[in-house]
C-alpha positions as CSV (number, residue, x, y, z in Angstrom):
1,M,18.7,34.8,-25.5
2,A,16.7,31.7,-24.6
3,V,17.4,28.3,-26.2
4,K,14.2,26.5,-27.3
5,I,14.4,22.9,-26.4
6,E,12.4,20.7,-28.7
7,G,12.5,17.7,-31.1
8,E,15.5,15.5,-31.0
9,Q,17.4,17.8,-28.6
10,L,14.6,17.4,-26.0
11,K,14.7,13.6,-26.4
12,R,18.4,13.6,-25.8
13,L,17.9,15.8,-22.7
14,Q,15.3,13.3,-21.4
15,A,17.7,10.4,-22.1
16,V,20.3,12.1,-19.8
17,E,17.7,12.6,-17.1
18,L,16.8,8.9,-17.4
19,E,20.5,8.1,-16.9
20,L,20.4,10.3,-13.7
21,I,17.3,8.6,-12.3
22,S,18.8,5.2,-13.0
23,E,21.9,6.2,-11.0
24,V,19.6,7.2,-8.1
25,D,17.9,3.8,-8.4
26,R,21.2,1.9,-8.4
27,I,22.5,3.6,-5.3
28,C,19.2,3.3,-3.4
29,R,18.9,-0.4,-4.3
30,K,22.4,-1.0,-3.1
31,C,22.1,0.9,0.1
32,G,18.4,0.1,1.0
33,I,17.2,3.7,0.6
34,H,13.6,4.4,-0.2
35,Y,12.8,7.0,-2.9
36,N,10.0,7.5,-5.4
37,M,9.0,9.4,-8.5
38,V,7.1,12.6,-7.8
39,G,5.6,15.5,-9.6
40,G,5.7,15.5,-13.4
41,T,7.9,12.4,-13.4
42,M,5.2,10.4,-11.6
43,L,2.6,11.9,-13.9
44,G,4.7,10.9,-16.9
45,A,5.0,7.3,-15.7
46,I,1.2,6.9,-15.3
47,R,0.0,8.9,-18.3
48,H,2.8,8.4,-20.8
49,R,4.9,5.5,-19.4
50,G,7.9,7.8,-19.6
51,P,8.6,11.5,-19.5
52,I,5.9,13.9,-20.4
53,P,6.7,14.5,-24.1
54,W,7.3,18.3,-23.6
55,D,8.8,18.1,-20.1
56,D,12.5,19.1,-19.7
57,D,13.1,18.1,-16.0
58,A,12.6,15.2,-13.6
59,D,11.7,15.0,-9.9
60,I,12.7,12.3,-7.3
61,G,11.3,12.4,-3.8
62,F,12.6,11.1,-0.4
63,L,11.3,11.4,3.1
64,R,13.9,13.5,5.0
65,E,15.7,10.6,6.7
66,E,16.0,8.8,3.4
67,Y,17.3,11.9,1.6
68,E,20.0,12.3,4.2
69,K,21.0,8.6,3.8
70,F,21.2,9.2,0.0
71,R,23.2,12.4,0.4
72,E,25.7,10.5,2.6
73,A,25.7,7.5,0.2
74,C,26.6,9.7,-2.7
75,R,30.0,10.5,-1.1
76,T,31.2,6.9,-1.7
77,E,28.7,5.2,-4.0
78,L,28.0,7.9,-6.7
79,D,29.8,7.5,-10.0
80,H,31.8,10.6,-9.7
81,D,33.3,10.3,-13.1
82,R,29.8,11.0,-14.6
83,F,27.7,12.7,-11.9
84,Y,27.8,15.2,-9.0
85,M,25.3,16.1,-6.3
86,Q,24.5,19.6,-5.1
87,D,22.9,20.5,-1.7
88,F,22.7,23.8,0.0
89,R,25.1,22.6,2.7
90,D,27.7,21.4,0.3
91,T,27.6,23.9,-2.6
92,K,28.6,27.5,-2.1
93,G,26.1,29.9,-3.7
94,Y,23.4,27.2,-4.1
95,R,20.1,28.7,-3.1
96,W,17.6,25.9,-3.3
97,G,16.1,24.0,-0.3
98,Y,16.4,20.7,-2.1
99,G,19.2,18.9,-3.9
100,K,20.1,18.3,-7.6
101,L,22.0,15.4,-9.2
102,R,23.8,16.6,-12.3
103,R,25.6,15.1,-15.3
104,K,29.2,16.1,-15.7
105,G,30.3,17.4,-19.1
106,T,26.9,19.1,-19.7
107,A,25.3,22.5,-19.2
108,F,21.6,23.4,-18.5
109,I,21.5,27.0,-17.5
110,R,18.1,28.5,-16.8
111,Q,17.5,32.0,-18.2
112,D,18.3,34.7,-15.5
113,Q,20.4,32.2,-13.5
114,E,23.6,32.6,-15.5
115,Y,25.3,34.5,-12.7
116,M,24.7,31.8,-10.1
117,P,28.2,30.9,-8.8
118,Y,28.1,27.1,-9.1
119,E,28.3,24.5,-11.9
120,Q,25.0,24.0,-13.7
121,G,24.9,20.7,-15.6
122,V,21.8,18.8,-16.8
123,F,20.0,17.7,-13.6
124,I,17.2,16.0,-11.8
125,D,15.7,17.5,-8.6
126,L,16.1,15.5,-5.4
127,M,13.2,16.5,-3.2
128,P,13.3,15.9,0.6
129,F,9.8,15.7,2.2
130,D,9.7,17.1,5.7
131,N,7.0,16.9,8.4
132,V,4.0,19.2,8.4
133,P,2.6,19.9,11.9
134,D,-0.7,18.3,12.6
135,G,-2.1,21.1,14.7
136,W,-4.4,23.7,13.1
137,I,-2.3,26.8,14.3
138,S,1.1,25.2,14.1
139,R,0.4,24.0,10.5
140,R,-0.4,27.5,9.4
141,L,2.7,29.0,11.1
142,H,4.8,26.3,9.5
143,F,3.3,27.2,6.1
144,A,4.3,30.9,6.6
145,E,7.9,29.9,7.6
146,C,8.1,27.7,4.4
147,F,7.0,30.7,2.3
148,L,9.6,33.0,4.0
149,F,12.5,30.6,3.4
150,R,11.4,30.1,-0.2
151,K,11.5,33.8,-0.8
152,L,14.8,34.2,1.0
153,F,16.4,31.5,-1.2
154,W,14.9,33.0,-4.3
155,S,15.8,36.6,-3.5
156,K,19.1,36.6,-5.5
157,V,17.1,35.7,-8.6
158,G,14.1,37.8,-7.8
159,A,16.2,40.9,-7.2
160,K,17.1,40.8,-10.9
161,T,14.0,39.3,-12.5
162,E,10.9,40.4,-10.6
163,E,8.8,42.7,-12.7
164,N,6.9,44.4,-9.9
165,P,9.3,47.2,-8.7
166,V,8.1,47.0,-5.1
167,Y,8.6,43.2,-4.8
168,R,11.9,43.6,-6.7
169,Q,13.1,46.0,-4.0
170,I,12.0,43.6,-1.2
171,Y,14.0,40.9,-2.9
172,R,17.0,43.1,-3.2
173,L,16.9,43.8,0.6
174,M,16.4,40.1,1.3
175,S,19.3,39.2,-0.9
176,H,21.7,41.2,1.3
177,I,21.1,38.8,4.2
178,P,24.3,36.7,4.4
179,E,24.0,33.3,2.7
180,N,25.4,31.4,5.7
181,R,22.8,33.0,8.0
182,V,19.9,32.0,5.8
183,K,21.3,28.4,5.4
184,K,21.9,28.0,9.2
185,A,18.4,29.2,10.0
186,Y,16.9,26.9,7.3
187,E,18.8,23.9,8.7
188,A,17.5,24.7,12.2
189,F,14.0,24.8,10.7
190,I,14.5,21.3,9.2
191,Q,15.9,19.9,12.5
192,R,13.0,21.3,14.5
193,G,10.5,19.0,12.9
194,R,12.7,16.2,11.8
195,H,12.0,13.6,14.5
196,K,8.2,13.6,14.4
197,K,5.9,11.4,12.4
198,T,3.1,13.6,11.1
199,R,0.2,12.9,8.8
200,L,1.4,15.2,6.0
201,V,4.8,15.9,4.5
202,R,6.0,18.5,2.0
203,I,9.1,20.0,0.3
204,L,9.7,23.0,2.6
205,T,10.8,25.5,-0.1
206,F,8.5,24.4,-2.9
207,P,4.9,25.6,-3.3
208,T,2.0,23.2,-2.5
209,P,-1.3,23.1,-4.5
210,K,-3.9,25.7,-3.5
211,H,-5.7,24.9,-0.2
212,C,-3.2,22.1,0.5
213,F,-0.6,22.1,3.3
214,G,1.1,19.0,2.2
215,Y,0.9,15.4,0.9
216,M,-0.1,12.2,2.6
217,R,2.9,10.4,4.1
218,K,1.7,7.1,2.7
219,W,2.4,8.4,-0.8
220,Y,6.1,8.1,0.1
221,T,6.0,4.9,2.0
222,E,3.5,2.6,0.2
223,L,5.1,2.2,-3.2
224,C,4.9,0.2,-6.4
225,R,7.2,0.1,-9.4
226,Y,6.0,1.6,-12.7
227,D,7.3,1.5,-16.2
228,F,9.2,4.6,-17.2
229,S,10.8,4.5,-20.7
230,G,11.3,0.7,-20.3
231,V,12.8,0.9,-16.8
232,R,10.7,0.4,-13.6
233,F,11.0,3.0,-10.9
234,P,9.0,3.3,-7.6
235,G,6.0,5.6,-7.2
236,A,3.0,6.0,-4.9
237,K,0.8,2.9,-4.8
238,D,-2.1,5.2,-4.5
239,Y,-1.0,7.2,-7.6
240,D,-4.6,8.3,-8.2
241,G,-4.9,10.0,-4.8
242,Y,-1.5,11.7,-5.2
243,L,-1.9,12.9,-8.7
244,S,-5.4,14.1,-8.2
245,V,-4.2,16.3,-5.3
246,K,-1.2,17.5,-7.3
247,Y,-2.8,18.0,-10.7
248,G,-6.6,17.6,-10.5
249,N,-7.8,15.7,-13.7
250,Y,-4.3,14.5,-14.4
251,M,-5.2,12.3,-17.4
252,E,-6.4,15.2,-19.4
253,L,-3.7,16.8,-21.5
254,P,-3.2,20.5,-21.1
255,P,-3.8,22.8,-24.1
256,V,-1.0,23.0,-26.6
257,E,-0.1,26.5,-25.6
258,K,0.7,25.4,-22.1
259,R,3.0,22.6,-23.1
260,K,6.2,24.5,-22.5
261,T,9.8,23.9,-21.5
262,H,11.7,26.1,-19.2
263,P,13.6,29.1,-20.8
264,V,17.2,28.1,-21.0
265,S,20.2,30.3,-22.0
266,K,22.6,27.5,-22.5
267,L,22.2,23.7,-23.2
268,V,25.1,21.4,-23.8
269,L,24.4,17.6,-23.9
270,P,26.9,14.7,-24.0
271,G,28.4,14.6,-27.4
272,D,28.0,18.3,-28.0
273,E,30.9,20.8,-28.1
274,K,33.0,20.7,-24.9
275,I,32.1,23.3,-22.3
């Protein structure tokens, strides 16, 4: 049964996510690592000067080299008494192509992901942005590979939750491919394009907006700091260009019926009952 996150509970969840972003900022400042707010977190900073009031997650972006620096820095600089980082290379059973920073002593378990074999605390997403080929043909082949890896990672969930019986069967077949083989192939895919400097970048296993192969590199290199719940975090200097591509008319609020949180089967925040 899904837990509905709203009111004071949602504000407490967002406070934990602010704590997680602040830990990212602390490490990056100390180690000279570049990161920035992306997605709904960047939209929240511009439109609300904090989290979107009905949003229950947060997104931080890095160009690939910076992400790898951050992942390495977490081994020694992360406050391991309060936080832990997950990445597909470090966490058995983890089937996402990007990382998560989580708060210890909490639980945030998405509906239909209860069976995933790793700890699921309150989190923020850590999104590495990889190169998108500049060539017309290579860009489209790359897009197809991204789609395939996204479905391979998702297959364990899709095999249980996909409503279309044909697609569900395809997911079931894909889910039998050994996890280590998928991850090795995905890591090789990352490495293949890692040392180029292309015009566009993207999260390899996360959908891009329609008719869009990626995002301008400058949106992750030319940054300013913006107020976010009383703290200043970096985001694209050209926030209008970025948010317009990502969301269209981003200053217009969506209809009330579309202001939804993710379905969650279990939520435990600091100060709640022990897990």
